[in-house]
N, C-alpha and C positions, 0 to 999 in steps of 0.2 A: 806706163809705169813699170819700171824694172823691179822685179822682186829678187832680192839677194838671199839665198839660202845656202847652207854649207853641205846639205845632203840630198836635197830633192833633185831627182833626175840623174843621180850619180850612184855608182856602187858604194855601199856603205857597210863597213864592218860593225858588228855588235860591239858597243863600248864595253870595256872590261869592268867598269863600275859606274854607278850613278854620278860620281864626282867627275869622271872623265867624259860623260855623255854631254853632247851639245844639243841644247834645245833652240830651235829656230822659231822666229815669229815673223808673221807677214802682216801687212796693213789690212785692217778691217775695211771692206768695201762699203759698209753701212755703219759708220761710227755714230751716226745720229739716231740710230734705231735701237730700241730696247728689245733684245731677244736672248734666248738661251741656246747655248751650244753644249752638246753632250758628247763625251767620249766614254766608252765602256770597254774595259779590259777584262774579259771573262776568264782569262788564263794567266793571271798575274802570279808570279812566283818569286819568292825570296828565300833566304836561308836563315834558320834560327841561329842567332849569334852565340848561343851556349852549346847546343847539341850538334849543330851543323846539318840538321835534318831540313828537308825542304818544307816550306810553307806555301800554301796555295790560297788564292783569294780572287774575288771579283772586285775590281775598282770601278766606280762610277764617278766621273768628273763632270760637273755642271758649272758653266760660267756664263756671265753676261758680259760680253766684250765691250771695251771702249775702243781704243785706237788700234789694238793688236789682236791677232788670232794666233794660236799655236799651230805650227806647221805639223801635220799629222804624222808624217814619216819620222820626223825627229822625236815626236812624242812616243811613237811605237818603239824606236830604238832606246830611248831613255828608260821607258818602263821595262823593256826586256833586259836592260843592264842590271836589274835587281836580282836576276836569277842566280847569281853567284855572290850576292851581297848579303852579309850578315847584319840583320837589324830586326828589332821587335816590330810587331804589327803596327803599333802606335807610331813608331818612328817612321816607318815606310809611308803610312797614310798621310800623316801630318806634314812630313818632310816634302812629299810630292806636291801637296797643296801649296805649301809656302813657296816652293821653287817656282811654281806656275804663277803665283801672285806677283812674285818679284819680277818675272820676265814680262808678264802681260799687263800688269796694272789694271785688272778688270774692274767693272762696276761692282761685281760680286762673284764669289766662287764658293762652291762646296764640293767636298769629296767624301764619298762613302767607301770604306774598305770593309768588305764582307768576307771574312776569313773562315776557311773550312776548319772544322775541329781537329785539334791534335791534343791527345791526352784527355779526350772527352769534353773539351770546352771550346766552343766557337767564340771568337772575339770579333766584334764589329766595332769599327772606329769611324767616327764622323767629325768633320771639321769644316767650318765655314768662316768667311771673313766678317760676318755681321748679319744684320737683317737684310733680306733680299729687297730689291726695289719693289715698291707697292704694286705696280701693274705687271710684274714679270710672272708669266705662267710657269709654275713649277710642277712638272709631272712627277709622280712617284718614281723612285729610282728603279723600280721593277725587279728588285731582288727580294724574294720572300724571306721573312724571318726564319731562322733555323728552327726546325721542329724535329726532335728526336723520334725515332721509330722503335 
């Protein structure tokens, strides 16, 4: 089976924006099996659309694939394209989740955005497509809740 991707195995420049970023998908070799795939981006960065200051967070993306998997290099480039993109935490987190759902049509997807404090307030954003499948094992996302010191 030939896998067609636009970036895998080729030099790829960082996209200038999330809108310009290309997300590739590849066939799931186990479409008849219920399982969870997880991507964690511990150094996610975007820009505050009002102040232009950088915002930092940890993204955890969990999904139960059907026919497609997201190709990881294209996902990395897509997520890194946010570093100069102005958007609020909620827009980044939910927008990434929705774009992945549109591309992959998974059985289920959730995304957790764990944003570091700015102005003394951390913002955590969570979105999912609905109830997870009954027998899907859902590990904790592994990011501790923020505790001030």
